Kinemage of the C-alpha trace (Angstrom):
@kinemage 1
@onewidth
@group {chain A} dominant
@subgroup {mainchain}
@vectorlist {calphas} color= white
{ca met a 1} P 113.951 113.332 72.037
{ca ser a 2} L 112.158 111.203 69.422
{ca gly a 3} L 113.824 107.820 69.120
{ca trp a 4} L 116.216 108.538 71.986
{ca ser a 5} L 117.933 105.335 73.149
{ca ala a 6} L 120.688 104.184 75.475
{ca glu a 7} L 123.145 104.797 72.642
{ca asp a 8} L 122.361 108.508 72.993
{ca val a 9} L 123.546 108.706 76.618
{ca pro a 10} L 126.419 111.236 76.550
{ca gly a 11} L 129.868 110.327 77.806
{ca gln a 12} L 130.042 110.196 81.602
{ca asn a 13} L 133.802 110.046 82.117
{ca gly a 14} L 134.856 111.693 85.380
{ca arg a 15} L 131.316 111.671 86.756
{ca val a 16} L 130.155 109.866 89.899
{ca ala a 17} L 126.645 108.442 90.173
{ca val a 18} L 124.653 106.833 92.970
{ca val a 19} L 121.741 104.624 91.909
{ca thr a 20} L 119.463 103.298 94.644
{ca gly a 21} L 117.908 99.890 94.127
{ca ala a 22} L 120.478 99.109 91.444
{ca asn a 23} L 120.563 95.356 91.942
{ca ser a 24} L 117.700 94.646 89.505
{ca gly a 25} L 115.147 96.074 87.092
{ca ile a 26} L 115.383 99.624 85.850
{ca gly a 27} L 117.890 100.502 88.572
{ca tyr a 28} L 120.325 97.900 87.297
{ca ala a 29} L 119.779 98.951 83.668
{ca thr a 30} L 120.323 102.596 84.614
{ca ala a 31} L 123.545 101.823 86.487
{ca arg a 32} L 124.849 99.629 83.676
{ca glu a 33} L 124.360 102.261 80.975
{ca leu a 34} L 125.926 104.996 83.116
{ca ala a 35} L 128.910 102.721 83.729
{ca arg a 36} L 129.069 101.837 80.045
{ca arg a 37} L 129.469 105.550 79.291
{ca gly a 38} L 132.308 105.913 81.788
{ca ala a 39} L 130.665 106.977 85.047
{ca arg a 40} L 131.880 105.662 88.385
{ca val a 41} L 128.706 104.111 89.797
{ca leu a 42} L 127.747 103.177 93.349
{ca leu a 43} L 125.112 100.462 93.472
{ca ala a 44} L 123.185 101.431 96.608
{ca cys a 45} L 121.224 98.332 97.616
{ca arg a 46} L 119.558 96.928 100.711
{ca ser a 47} L 120.738 93.340 100.188
{ca glu a 48} L 124.482 92.832 100.198
{ca ala a 49} L 124.171 89.477 98.435
{ca arg a 50} L 122.036 90.882 95.608
{ca gly a 51} L 124.083 94.061 95.412
{ca val a 52} L 127.386 92.230 95.106
{ca ala a 53} L 125.871 89.828 92.556
{ca ala a 54} L 124.654 92.828 90.520
{ca arg a 55} L 128.098 94.407 90.697
{ca asp a 56} L 129.717 91.215 89.441
{ca arg a 57} L 127.116 90.787 86.703
{ca leu a 58} L 127.572 94.373 85.571
{ca ala a 59} L 131.338 93.981 85.505
{ca gly a 60} L 130.843 90.965 83.261
{ca glu a 61} L 128.615 92.903 80.864
{ca val a 62} L 130.805 96.026 80.901
{ca pro a 63} L 134.364 94.781 81.503
{ca asp a 64} L 135.883 98.225 82.059
{ca ala a 65} L 133.066 99.390 84.354
{ca asp a 66} L 133.974 101.281 87.526
{ca val a 67} L 131.270 100.051 89.894
{ca glu a 68} L 131.042 99.608 93.650
{ca phe a 69} L 128.450 98.140 95.975
{ca ala a 70} L 127.358 100.168 98.996
{ca his a 71} L 124.789 99.056 101.554
{ca leu a 72} L 121.695 101.265 101.805
{ca asp a 73} L 118.358 100.408 103.398
{ca leu a 74} L 115.958 103.265 102.668
{ca gly a 75} L 113.573 101.870 105.235
{ca asp a 76} L 116.065 102.526 108.026
{ca leu a 77} L 117.198 106.105 108.598
{ca ala a 78} L 120.263 104.885 110.490
{ca ser a 79} L 121.335 103.063 107.324
{ca val a 80} L 120.697 106.182 105.242
{ca arg a 81} L 122.858 108.243 107.578
{ca glu a 82} L 125.588 105.594 107.550
{ca phe a 83} L 125.604 105.580 103.746
{ca ala a 84} L 125.923 109.369 103.602
{ca thr a 85} L 128.587 109.458 106.304
{ca thr a 86} L 130.741 106.849 104.571
{ca tyr a 87} L 130.153 108.120 101.019
{ca pro a 88} L 133.679 107.801 99.617
{ca his a 89} L 133.894 110.519 96.964
{ca asp a 90} L 134.381 114.274 97.082
{ca arg a 91} L 131.842 114.880 94.328
{ca leu a 92} L 128.402 113.584 93.332
{ca asp a 93} L 127.259 114.318 89.800
{ca leu a 94} L 124.132 112.216 89.741
{ca leu a 95} L 121.827 110.848 92.414
{ca val a 96} L 119.169 108.505 91.022
{ca asn a 97} L 116.444 107.927 93.605
{ca asn a 98} L 115.170 104.747 91.997
{ca ala a 99} L 114.526 102.152 94.708
{ca gly a 100} L 110.988 101.536 95.832
{ca val a 101} L 108.335 99.137 97.041
{ca met a 102} L 104.858 98.788 95.554
{ca ala a 103} L 101.442 97.825 96.911
{ca leu a 104} L 102.742 95.871 99.895
{ca pro a 105} L 100.615 94.646 102.802
{ca tyr a 106} L 100.612 97.125 105.670
{ca gly a 107} L 103.919 97.321 107.454
{ca thr a 108} L 106.293 99.847 108.930
{ca thr a 109} L 109.907 100.808 108.426
{ca ala a 110} L 112.573 100.521 111.113
{ca asp a 111} L 111.564 104.025 112.231
{ca gly a 112} L 107.833 103.299 112.370
{ca phe a 113} L 106.706 104.911 109.111
{ca glu a 114} L 104.207 103.245 106.778
{ca ile a 115} L 106.508 101.192 104.597
{ca gln a 116} L 105.676 102.641 101.172
{ca phe a 117} L 105.721 106.282 102.255
{ca gly a 118} L 108.746 105.652 104.460
{ca thr a 119} L 110.791 103.856 101.811
{ca asn a 120} L 109.718 105.548 98.595
{ca his a 121} L 109.622 109.122 99.879
{ca leu a 122} L 111.136 109.639 103.325
{ca gly a 123} L 114.189 107.462 102.704
{ca his a 124} L 115.034 109.323 99.512
{ca phe a 125} L 114.226 112.694 101.086
{ca ala a 126} L 116.734 111.955 103.843
{ca leu a 127} L 119.338 110.562 101.456
{ca thr a 128} L 119.176 113.581 99.151
{ca gly a 129} L 119.395 116.000 102.048
{ca leu a 130} L 122.394 114.266 103.567
{ca leu a 131} L 124.208 114.156 100.224
{ca leu a 132} L 123.203 117.708 99.299
{ca pro a 133} L 126.590 119.312 100.122
{ca arg a 134} L 128.265 116.965 97.621
{ca leu a 135} L 125.652 117.762 94.986
{ca leu a 136} L 125.918 121.517 95.515
{ca gly a 137} L 129.693 121.291 95.243
{ca thr a 138} L 129.584 119.474 91.883
{ca pro a 139} L 128.952 121.622 88.783
{ca gly a 140} L 126.055 120.340 86.693
{ca ala a 141} L 124.840 117.815 89.262
{ca arg a 142} L 121.382 116.275 88.997
{ca val a 143} L 118.907 114.501 91.247
{ca val a 144} L 116.485 112.222 89.406
{ca thr a 145} L 113.619 110.717 91.383
{ca val a 146} L 111.609 107.858 89.933
{ca ser a 147} L 107.850 108.226 90.343
{ca ser a 148} L 104.978 106.437 88.604
{ca pro a 149} L 101.859 107.234 86.554
{ca val a 150} L 99.995 105.529 89.404
{ca his a 151} L 100.514 108.762 91.355
{ca ala a 152} L 97.348 109.947 89.599
{ca leu a 153} L 95.246 107.661 91.796
{ca ala a 154} L 95.737 109.717 94.954
{ca asn a 155} L 97.027 112.976 96.344
{ca ile a 156} L 98.805 112.841 99.685
{ca asp a 157} L 96.849 113.311 102.896
{ca ile a 158} L 99.018 115.710 104.865
{ca ala a 159} L 97.058 114.864 108.035
{ca asp a 160} L 97.600 111.103 107.608
{ca leu a 161} L 100.935 110.658 105.853
{ca asn a 162} L 101.436 107.204 107.382
{ca ser a 163} L 97.970 105.888 106.412
{ca glu a 164} L 97.069 105.238 110.032
{ca arg a 165} L 93.354 105.946 109.597
{ca arg a 166} L 92.857 103.482 106.765
{ca tyr a 167} L 95.352 101.488 104.747
{ca arg a 168} L 94.749 100.560 101.145
{ca arg a 169} L 97.890 99.271 99.461
{ca trp a 170} L 97.413 100.919 96.064
{ca thr a 171} L 96.289 104.223 97.547
{ca ala a 172} L 99.340 104.249 99.810
{ca tyr a 173} L 101.571 103.499 96.826
{ca ala a 174} L 99.987 106.291 94.779
{ca arg a 175} L 100.435 108.721 97.660
{ca ser a 176} L 104.117 107.808 97.938
{ca lys a 177} L 104.575 108.444 94.212
{ca thr a 178} L 102.739 111.770 94.486
{ca ala a 179} L 105.109 112.575 97.360
{ca asn a 180} L 108.046 111.878 95.024
{ca leu a 181} L 106.764 114.472 92.554
{ca leu a 182} L 105.979 117.019 95.259
{ca phe a 183} L 109.510 116.510 96.585
{ca val a 184} L 111.007 117.166 93.140
{ca his a 185} L 108.800 120.246 92.745
{ca glu a 186} L 109.827 121.724 96.077
{ca leu a 187} L 113.491 120.762 95.734
{ca ala a 188} L 113.652 122.423 92.305
{ca arg a 189} L 112.039 125.566 93.748
{ca arg a 190} L 114.482 125.719 96.658
{ca leu a 191} L 117.515 125.064 94.471
{ca ala a 192} L 116.475 127.898 92.152
{ca ala a 193} L 115.991 130.254 95.096
{ca his a 194} L 119.475 129.309 96.301
{ca gly a 195} L 120.944 130.111 92.883
{ca ser a 196} L 122.157 126.550 92.396
{ca asp a 197} L 122.521 124.886 89.007
{ca val a 198} L 121.668 121.434 90.432
{ca val a 199} L 118.730 120.050 88.452
{ca ala a 200} L 115.973 118.145 90.262
{ca ala a 201} L 113.848 116.153 87.828
{ca ala a 202} L 111.531 113.147 87.833
{ca ala a 203} L 110.969 110.164 85.570
{ca his a 204} L 108.852 107.037 85.351
{ca pro a 205} L 109.325 103.787 83.426
{ca gly a 206} L 105.787 103.240 82.192
{ca tyr a 207} L 104.864 99.577 82.382
{ca ala a 208} L 108.196 97.814 82.616
{ca ala a 209} L 108.760 94.185 83.521
{ca thr a 210} L 110.534 94.084 86.890
{ca asn a 211} L 110.182 92.104 90.112
{ca leu a 212} L 108.358 95.046 91.707
{ca gln a 213} L 104.901 94.057 90.507
{ca ala a 214} L 104.844 90.580 92.046
{ca ala a 215} L 106.453 91.446 95.379
{ca gly a 216} L 103.295 92.752 97.048
{ca pro a 217} L 101.049 89.817 96.091
{ca arg a 218} L 103.814 87.392 97.059
{ca met a 219} L 104.183 88.953 100.518
{ca ala a 220} L 100.412 88.835 101.024
{ca gly a 221} L 100.159 85.225 99.838
{ca arg a 222} L 97.898 86.272 96.960
{ca arg a 223} L 99.032 83.640 94.474
{ca thr a 224} L 96.464 84.443 91.780
{ca ala a 225} L 97.414 88.126 91.799
{ca glu a 226} L 101.084 87.172 91.678
{ca arg a 227} L 100.474 84.979 88.627
{ca leu a 228} L 98.477 87.720 86.905
{ca met a 229} L 101.290 90.202 87.469
{ca ser a 230} L 103.763 87.743 85.998
{ca val a 231} L 101.559 87.203 82.933
{ca gly a 232} L 101.199 90.974 82.489
{ca asn a 233} L 104.949 91.430 82.675
{ca arg a 234} L 105.485 88.717 80.085
{ca phe a 235} L 102.950 89.797 77.480
{ca phe a 236} L 102.257 93.506 77.944
{ca ala a 237} L 105.189 95.206 79.640
{ca gln a 238} L 108.243 96.625 77.974
{ca ser a 239} L 111.654 95.453 79.122
{ca ala a 240} L 113.474 96.852 82.124
{ca asp a 241} L 116.079 98.224 79.698
{ca ala a 242} L 113.384 100.192 77.875
{ca gly a 243} L 111.837 101.267 81.183
{ca ala a 244} L 115.167 102.754 82.238
{ca leu a 245} L 115.334 105.119 79.271
{ca pro a 246} L 113.243 107.941 80.829
{ca thr a 247} L 115.493 107.867 83.899
{ca leu a 248} L 118.619 107.888 81.750
{ca tyr a 249} L 117.236 110.762 79.697
{ca ala a 250} L 116.397 112.840 82.782
{ca ala a 251} L 119.824 112.018 84.206
{ca thr a 252} L 122.031 112.732 81.197
{ca ala a 253} L 120.348 114.486 78.279
{ca pro a 254} L 121.279 118.132 77.692
{ca asp a 255} L 118.920 120.880 78.831
{ca val a 256} L 116.594 118.801 81.001
{ca pro a 257} L 114.414 121.375 82.801
{ca pro a 258} L 114.123 121.426 86.579
{ca asp a 259} L 110.877 119.901 87.879
{ca ser a 260} L 110.332 118.066 84.582
{ca phe a 261} L 108.694 114.645 84.414
{ca thr a 262} L 109.885 112.243 81.722
{ca gly a 263} L 108.156 109.000 80.772
{ca pro a 264} L 107.543 106.746 77.772
{ca ser a 265} L 106.111 108.564 74.750
{ca leu a 266} L 103.236 106.201 73.914
{ca ala a 267} L 100.473 107.101 76.365
{ca gly a 268} L 102.990 106.961 79.201
{ca trp a 269} L 103.061 103.189 78.718
{ca arg a 270} L 106.032 102.387 76.484
{ca gly a 271} L 108.299 103.942 73.869
{ca ser a 272} L 111.119 106.467 73.804
{ca pro a 273} L 111.393 109.166 76.500
{ca ala a 274} L 109.137 112.220 76.304
{ca pro a 275} L 107.594 114.817 78.629
{ca thr a 276} L 104.764 113.054 80.429
{ca trp a 277} L 101.539 114.076 82.152
{ca arg a 278} L 101.402 114.692 85.879
{ca ala a 279} L 98.489 115.454 88.148
{ca pro a 280} L 98.033 119.177 88.866
{ca trp a 281} L 98.333 118.579 92.613
{ca thr a 282} L 101.985 117.584 92.168
{ca arg a 283} L 102.823 121.229 91.432
{ca asp a 284} L 100.938 122.707 94.390
{ca asp a 285} L 103.413 125.008 96.163
{ca arg a 286} L 101.478 125.063 99.423
{ca val a 287} L 101.221 121.286 99.676
{ca ser a 288} L 104.827 120.710 98.603
{ca gln a 289} L 106.031 123.088 101.304
{ca arg a 290} L 103.892 121.383 103.950
{ca leu a 291} L 105.161 117.957 102.895
{ca trp a 292} L 108.740 119.249 102.995
{ca thr a 293} L 108.300 120.575 106.540
{ca ala a 294} L 106.698 117.320 107.665
{ca ser a 295} L 109.477 115.301 106.016
{ca glu a 296} L 112.156 117.295 107.814
{ca glu a 297} L 110.372 116.736 111.121
{ca leu a 298} L 109.865 113.012 110.549
{ca thr a 299} L 113.401 112.256 109.340
{ca gly a 300} L 115.356 114.827 111.310
{ca val a 301} L 117.143 115.783 108.073
{ca thr a 302} L 117.105 119.490 107.369
{ca tyr a 303} L 118.405 120.972 104.129
{ca asp a 304} L 120.513 123.613 105.899
{ca ala a 305} L 122.619 124.290 102.801
{ca leu a 306} L 119.536 125.726 101.073
{ca lys a 307} L 118.601 128.006 103.967
{ca gly a 308} L 119.600 131.550 104.592
């Protein structure tokens, strides 16, 4: 995969993709390149105004793009269910679980979950489960979940998934990104046991310049931290387009292994896509199964198609 770029994305004609958080950053870049290669892409975004603006912008950049906006708030399970219920296609080739929040002040989702765990993990867990019949019915389908190298800062605490005992914004973020990798690990295991050819894989963008970094400091009124994040994005980060390459690779390259983790090649920071390091605890079968059970209980979404 040395030197792999967006030009290497295979043709996607006839394929349908859902990209969460596709209105900006690596989500937008991912959606644009999939559309450029011929995929029909649903931009699944929380904000209708930003989602429609992204759709119009993308159509301007890729005039023959087949793109649609669909409302999806991962912090509201009713919205997740509505999205799945109204999903307009009879197939789903690619689900990119990209949307996320990072290092926010303490808050809760519409359903009362800590906002980072609830949005980054539980929302995508529910979405994937509700769309699973479409994925299982589509030959060669993939689920790509975007994690982060920051996962290495913390394992999940199965007894305190919602950080109710003590909240530290970066620890909570790291736990949510560990949860993403544990989800991919367990989903890949269950798909294999079911005999399905659906591939569950993970990716991360390295240090890519997006609006994610400044959102937390802005919400907390931490102006100095917000400025520092902006300076870091300007001088040290790679572009959002470059940050999207690991996701695009995991989503489209031939022979991507289940439960793989793709990131930038240069120390996980920047560069072309390559297999990337992950903490050993993200492949712990016992913990991944316990998280899965807890996630089903918390969301009410059970992966019945993989049972029996």
